[in-house]
N, C-alpha and C positions, 0 to 999 in steps of 0.2 A: 301736773297741777291738778289739787282739790276742787272738787265741786265746790267749795265753800268761797275759795279762791277766786274762780271763776266767774262767780256772783257777783263780788263785791270789789274787781278789777276794772278798771276805766281805763282809756285809752287815755294819755294826754296830749293834748295838741298845744302845739308852742307859734297858732296864728296871729298872736299876741304881740311876740317878739318883735323887738323894731331897732336891728344893729345900728343902723345909724345914729337913730337917738343915745341910745347909748354910746356909741363910739364920738358922737359930740359933747357929749358929758364927762365923757373919761377923757377927753382930751387935755388938759391939764393935768393930768397925773399920768400920761404915756403920750408925749408931746409927736414925738414920731411918727408921722403916721400909717409907715409902713409899718412896725411896729406893732402899732393898735392895730390895724387891720390883722393881724398876724393873730394876737393874742385872742381877738376878736372873734376871730374864724374857729380856734381851738375849745373858746367857753359856750359859743352859740352854735357851732353849726358840726361838730365832733359830739359823739356818743349819743347815747339815749333822748330821746323826746321829753322827757320829764328833767333828764339833769339840765339839759340846754335852758325850758322854762326857768327851772328852779336857780340857775345860774343869773338869768334875765332881769328876775325879779329883785332878789338879795343883792344882786347891783345896782340895779334902777333904785330902790329904797334906800342903798348906803349913798348913792351918790345926791341923790335929791336931798338926805339928807345934810353930808355935807353941803352944798349949797344953801341952804336954811341956816347953818353954822357962821357962814362965810368962809367956808375951806375955797381956798381956788390951787392946790395944787398939794403935791409930798411934804411931810414932813421935813424937815431939815433932819440931818443924821445918816448915818450910817445903814447898808442896807446886805443883807448877806443874799449873793447872788447863789444860784440853784440849778444843777444839772436838768435838760431836758430828757425827759424818758418820753420818746416818742414812735408811735407805731409805725411797721414798715412804710407807708404810703405816704409818709413826710418825712422820711430821712433823707431823702434827697435832695428838696427843698432845703433845708435849715444848710449855713454854712458855720454856726458858731454852734459851740454844744452847751452855751447859757442864755438864760431866754433874757428876754429884755427890759423885766422887772427883778425887783428883789423883796425878802422880807424885811419889812420894818427892824432893825436892832431896838430900838428905843421898844416895841412894840413887845416884844417876847421878853426883854427886862424890867417892864413893869408888871410883867406876870411873875418872873422866874430870879429876878434881882440879878447877882452875881452869878449864880450856878449855871456854869457855862453846858455842864452837863444837859443840864434840863432846858437849855435854848437849845441846846445841840437837837436833843428829843422832840420838841415841839416846833422844829425846821424839819425833821425827815415826817413828823406829821402831816404838816401842812402842803407837803411837797410832793411826799409818793402819790403813785398813780398816776390813773392817766392824765393828758394835758386839761380835759374838761375841767379835774376835781384841781389838780395843782396849783393849773391859772386864774381859775374862780379866786381859791383860798388865799391866794397872795395879793390879788386885786385888792379882796374884800379886809385881810391885815393892811395893806395900802392906807385905803379909805379908813379903818379904823383908826388908825394907827395918828391919820392926820386930823383928825375929830380932836381923838384925847389930844394932839397938840394944842390945837385949839382951844378946848376949853380949856386947858390947865397952864395960858397965858394971864 
């Protein structure tokens, strides 16, 4: 690591993360308690501190915006399930091979229209990588999809 990087690098703290508050706020979007707890664990307890903190901040702000818009759950419509890519220490814990949430098709179609190849590529980009990225991305897209649906009525 360069001296320049050392001088400007700060260690992130995640002491502000309130998993219970975010879990309660996401209850309308992920109603099953066990599913919600598992997703929150992936988003807030796995990976580097700066990712956990960023996930909390972004999801909390989106939940607050959804609340202010009067959004009370996911938008109606099809969702595309996506496969789990789990680290070895979580593989034995999981019985299913798909996450308990999916990528809203309407949100992808809003960007790509009927271009299935583009939608497939978008979904791949959103869901690739470790759980703290893929799950956070899909939760954010679900919140954005619900808000887009709300403001388009």
